[in-house]
C-alpha positions, 0 to 999 in steps of 0.5 A, a space after each residue: 536546499 532547494 537549489 542544492 537539489 537541483 545541482 544533483 544529476 538525474 541519478 542522485 536526484 532519484 536515489 534522494 526521492 527514494 531515501 525520502 520516501 521508502 522508509 517512511 511507511 514502515 516507520 508509519 505503520 511501525 509506530 502505529 502498532 508498537 509505540 506507546 501512548 503518551 499522557 498528556 498534562 490534562 490526563 489524556 492519552 496522546 496516540 503518538 504512534 497514531 499521529 506519526 502514521 497520519 504523518 506518514 500517510 500525508 508524506 508519501 502522498 505530497 512529496 511525489 506532487 511537490 518533487 514533480 513540480 519543483 524538482 522535476 519540473 513537470 506537470 500534473 497529469 491524471 495517468 490516462 490510459 486506454 480501453 485495452 489498459 481497463 481491459 487488461 486491469 479487469 482480465 487480471 482481477 478475476 485471478 487475483 480475487 479468486 486467489 485470495 478467495 480460494 487462500 482464505 477458504 482452504 487455509 482459514 484455521 491455519 492463517 489467523 491466530 486466536 487474537 485476529 478478531 479481537 485485533 480487528 474489533 479495536 479498530 472500531 469497524 465492528 458494525 456494518 455501516 462502519 466497516 462499509 465505510 472502512 472497506 471503501 476507504 481501503 478498497 477505492 481510496 488507499 489502493 489508489 495511493 498506492 497505486 500513485 506512490 509505488 507504481 508511479 513515483 518509486 517505480 519512475 525513480 528505480 527506472 532512473 537507477 536500473 532497467 524495467 524489471 529490477 525496478 518492478 521487482 524492488 518497487 514490489 519488495 519495498 511496497 511489501 515489506 511495511 504490510 509484513 508489519 500489518 500481517 504480523 498483527 493479525 494472523 500466524 506466521 504462515 499468513 505473514 508468509 502467504 500474504 507477503 508472497 501475495 502482495 508481492 506479486 500483486 506488486 508485480 502485476 500491478 507493476 507490468 502493467 504500469 510500464 505496459 500502459 504507462 497509466 496506473 489505472 490499469 493497475 488499481 483496477 486489479 488492486 481494487 479487486 485485490 482489496 475488495 476480496 481481503 475486506 470480504 475476509 475480514 468481514 468474514 473474521 468479524 462476524 464468525 462465530 
C-alpha cells in the first residue's frame, strides 16, 4: 500500500491526502450528536458516536505526521515564526474577539434556542472548575490542533492543486463545514448563519497569516482569542437565569 502511494505523482498524493482527511471531522461530529448509544451485554450503554468522534480526532492528528514522515519524506518542525508574525497574530486578535463579543451582546436573544443552556449543561461543564478545564482545552489545545490540520496540512495539500487564494478559501470552507453541525445543536438558524460566516472569515484570516509567515503560530494566537471569546459567551449562557 505504501509503495503504491509513493508511486503516485505529487498532485495525486495531495488529492489522496485530502480525501483521507477532509470528511473525517464531519463524520466524527455528526456521529457524536446523532448516532444512538448501543447497549452492551452487561447492560452498560456504549456511546458509539462519542467513540467515533474520539477516533476521528486521533485520525486527523496522526495522519498529517505519518504523511509527512512516510509519504512526503519530510521532517517534523515546530513551525517557527518571527516577531512580525506574533505581532500580526496579536493585532488580528483584537477585532476578531470584539466582533464575537459584540455579536453576542447585540443578538443574544435571537441567537440561542430554548434548549441551548440545557444542551451545554449536558456536557458536564456547568461547574466553574470543569468549565475552566474545558475552556482551556478548547482555547489552547483544540485551536492548535485545528491550525495544525487546516492551515498547515490541508492548506499545503490544496496548494499543490490550486493557487494560494483558492487554497485559503477552500481550506476555510472545509474548516467551517463540520462546525455547522455543532452550531445547529446549540442555537437558531441565525446562529448557524452568523457562526458559519464568522468561522469562514476566521479561517481566511488564519490561512492568510499562515501563508504570509509560513507558520501556524500567528493564526493560532488569533484563534485563541476567538475561542476565548466564544468560551466567555458559553459561560454567560450557562450562568444566565
